[in-house]
C-alpha positions in Angstrom: 95.0 161.3 108.3 94.2 158.7 105.6 97.7 158.8 104.2 99.4 158.2 107.7 96.7 155.5 108.4 97.8 154.0 105.3 101.5 154.1 106.1 101.1 152.2 108.8 99.0 149.3 107.5 101.5 149.1 105.1 104.4 149.0 107.7 102.8 146.7 109.6 101.6 144.5 106.7 105.5 143.6 106.3 105.6 142.0 109.5 103.1 139.1 108.1 106.3 138.4 105.2 108.8 138.3 108.0 110.6 135.0 108.6 111.0 133.7 112.4 114.8 133.4 113.2 114.7 129.4 113.3 113.7 129.9 109.7 116.2 132.7 108.7 119.3 130.9 110.5 118.4 127.5 111.1 120.3 125.2 113.1 121.6 122.0 111.2 120.9 119.2 114.1 117.6 120.7 115.1 116.8 120.9 111.4 118.0 117.2 110.7 115.7 116.0 113.5 112.9 118.0 112.3 113.3 116.1 108.5 113.7 112.8 110.3 110.6 113.3 112.6 109.1 114.8 110.1 109.4 111.7 107.6 107.7 110.0 110.3 104.5 111.6 111.0 101.4 112.1 108.1 100.2 115.7 107.1 96.5 115.7 108.4 95.5 117.7 105.3 96.9 116.0 102.7 97.1 112.6 104.2 98.9 111.0 101.8 102.3 112.8 102.2 104.6 113.4 105.1 104.7 117.0 107.2 108.1 116.9 105.9 107.4 117.1 102.3 104.0 118.9 102.5 103.4 122.5 101.7 100.0 122.4 103.5 99.9 125.5 105.9 99.2 123.1 108.9 102.1 121.3 108.1 104.3 123.9 107.9 102.9 125.1 111.6 103.6 121.3 112.7 107.1 121.5 111.8 107.3 124.6 113.7 105.8 122.7 116.6 108.2 119.9 116.3 111.3 122.6 115.9 110.1 124.2 119.5 110.0 120.6 121.4 113.4 120.0 119.6 114.8 123.1 121.3 112.9 122.3 124.2 115.1 119.1 124.8 112.4 117.0 124.0 113.8 113.4 122.5 112.3 111.8 119.3 110.1 109.5 121.4 108.7 112.4 123.4 108.1 114.3 120.4 106.1 111.2 118.9 104.3 110.4 121.7 103.0 114.5 122.1 102.0 114.3 118.4 99.9 110.8 119.3 98.4 112.2 122.2 97.4 115.3 120.6 96.3 113.9 117.2 96.0 110.2 117.2 97.3 107.3 115.8 96.4 108.8 112.3 99.2 111.3 112.5 101.8 108.8 112.2 102.8 107.5 108.5 103.5 103.8 110.2 100.6 103.7 112.7 101.3 100.5 115.6 99.9 97.2 115.5 96.8 97.7 117.9 93.3 96.3 117.9 91.9 99.9 116.6 94.4 99.5 113.7 94.6 96.2 112.8 92.3 97.1 109.5 95.1 99.5 108.6 97.3 96.4 108.7 95.7 93.4 107.4 93.0 94.9 105.2 95.1 94.6 102.1 96.1 91.2 102.8 92.3 90.3 103.4 91.1 92.0 100.5 93.7 90.1 98.6 92.6 87.1 100.1 89.1 87.6 99.0 90.2 88.7 95.1 92.1 85.6 94.9 89.0 83.5 96.3 86.8 85.0 93.6 88.9 84.9 90.7 89.5 81.2 91.3 85.6 80.8 91.5 85.1 83.2 88.2 87.6 80.9 86.6 85.9 77.5 87.5 82.6 78.7 86.3 84.1 79.6 82.8 85.5 76.5 82.6 82.9 74.4 84.0 81.0 76.3 81.3 83.3 75.2 78.5 83.2 71.7 78.9 80.4 69.9 77.9 78.6 67.2 79.3 79.6 63.9 78.3 77.1 62.5 75.5 74.8 59.4 76.1 75.0 56.6 73.8 72.0 58.1 71.9 74.1 61.5 71.3 76.7 59.5 69.9 74.6 57.6 67.9 72.9 61.0 66.4 76.5 62.7 66.3 78.0 59.9 64.2 75.2 60.0 61.9 75.5 63.7 61.7 79.3 63.7 60.7 78.1 60.6 58.1 76.1 62.8 56.6 78.5 65.7 55.8 81.1 63.1 54.8 78.5 62.2 52.0 79.0 63.5 48.6 76.2 66.5 47.7 73.3 64.8 45.3 73.6 61.3 47.0 76.2 59.7 44.2 80.0 59.6 44.3 80.3 59.9 40.6 
């Protein structure tokens, strides 16, 4: 009985390694559309890769989902709208400019502007710290006396 059960489990485990028909015999047009759409959609697991580039299991599932939608005759815009409705604007690699995504679009420029302002303030402070204030008449006389004493020969006489 154990041998029969082991044989059945072994036979059914082979199904886990089988390929779907569309992966085994891909349609060139479907795969081209899948690649183009996959380049526009973000992998929800990796977040820094498109689903076309990602090897994550979720990206594989999303590619299969897109493949099915293409076979159903959906347009690229309908597929994008479906993915956004299901996963939100985050799934788009280039999210649209909306009030909710304004930080994504303007954030880098705002950070750059803040950085430039801070750098300018730091440079102005450094420059102000290096330039001494102008000396008054008493200070100039003291500096001149010190310079004269430095020029005089040691010992007080110039023989």
